LUMDO-701401 format. One line per field, with one value per residue (C-alpha): x, y, z; residue number from 1. Coordinates in nm, 3 decimals. Example, Ala and Ser with C-alpha at 12.3 -4.5 7.8 and 13.67 -1.06 7.14 Angstrom:
east = c(1.230  1.367)
north = c(-0.450  -0.106)
up = c(0.780  0.714)
seq = c(1  2)
//
This chain:
east = c(-3.540  -3.218  -3.176  -3.236  -2.965  -2.716  -2.801  -2.756  -2.410  -2.306  -2.451  -2.250  -1.928  -2.024  -2.101  -1.734  -1.614  -1.692  -1.508  -1.185  -1.174  -1.316  -1.536  -1.915  -1.875  -2.190  -2.393  -2.227  -2.540  -2.744  -2.492  -2.303  -2.594  -2.476  -2.121  -2.240  -2.455  -2.167  -1.931  -2.183  -2.236  -1.864  -1.829  -2.132  -2.050  -1.671  -1.625  -1.639  -1.564  -1.759  -1.708  -1.876  -2.155  -2.229  -2.247  -2.476  -2.704  -2.737  -2.802  -3.069  -3.234  -3.243  -3.349  -3.651  -3.740  -3.704  -3.934  -4.196  -4.185  -4.214  -4.511  -4.680  -4.629  -4.769  -5.049  -5.156  -5.306  -5.534  -5.536  -5.882  -6.070  -6.008  -6.265  -6.536  -6.532  -6.907  -7.144  -7.371  -7.739  -7.976  -8.229)
north = c(-0.573  -0.448  -0.183  -0.448  -0.675  -0.387  -0.286  -0.651  -0.672  -0.355  -0.493  -0.812  -0.612  -0.390  -0.694  -0.787  -0.451  -0.537  -0.870  -0.726  -0.395  -0.254  -0.008  -0.055  -0.312  -0.187  -0.266  -0.603  -0.802  -0.614  -0.538  -0.865  -1.101  -1.204  -1.254  -1.479  -1.687  -1.710  -1.833  -2.092  -2.216  -2.252  -2.454  -2.670  -2.744  -2.760  -2.608  -2.260  -1.915  -1.743  -1.403  -1.513  -1.690  -1.371  -1.162  -1.413  -1.445  -1.070  -1.011  -1.282  -1.153  -0.789  -0.888  -1.073  -0.780  -0.542  -0.757  -0.772  -0.394  -0.338  -0.574  -0.399  -0.058  -0.164  -0.371  -0.719  -0.789  -1.085  -1.197  -1.269  -1.015  -0.714  -0.475  -0.620  -0.511  -0.539  -0.360  -0.568  -0.581  -0.487  -0.734)
up = c(-4.621  -4.778  -4.508  -4.242  -4.382  -4.402  -4.044  -3.940  -4.095  -3.915  -3.590  -3.644  -3.668  -3.375  -3.158  -3.135  -2.999  -2.632  -2.670  -2.813  -2.624  -2.305  -2.495  -2.476  -2.199  -2.027  -2.337  -2.397  -2.310  -2.572  -2.846  -2.815  -2.880  -3.230  -3.103  -2.820  -3.054  -3.302  -3.031  -2.915  -3.272  -3.329  -3.009  -3.084  -3.449  -3.399  -3.745  -3.889  -3.760  -3.482  -3.646  -3.969  -3.780  -3.588  -3.906  -4.076  -3.773  -3.724  -4.097  -4.099  -3.783  -3.895  -4.246  -4.109  -3.884  -4.180  -4.393  -4.118  -4.070  -4.445  -4.463  -4.174  -4.335  -4.672  -4.526  -4.617  -4.957  -5.000  -5.361  -5.494  -5.287  -5.507  -5.649  -5.866  -6.228  -6.270  -6.037  -5.817  -5.901  -5.627  -5.492)
seq = c(1  2  3  4  5  6  7  8  9  10  11  12  13  14  15  16  17  18  19  20  21  22  23  24  25  26  27  28  29  30  31  32  33  34  35  36  37  38  39  40  41  42  43  44  45  46  47  48  49  50  51  52  53  54  55  56  57  58  59  60  61  62  63  64  65  66  67  68  69  70  71  72  73  74  75  76  77  78  79  80  81  82  83  84  85  86  87  88  89  90  91)
//
């Protein structure tokens, strides 16, 4: 999850490059998703900063994806269905 949040923060910074410069303009629709959502939130709420919104949104999104991937790697554990300490008696 920590790697996902760090990747999300970097993605949030990288999302603004196509808006300020002409670099990565071909990938603007993919890379710039957090920036677009941040701009829309600033316009809708009429408070705050779109740059900070984009960083928070991308960190949250990548953190959730990182947690899901980590859970899928480790597998699901169901508490209460562990190994029995006493052997079963045959019928």
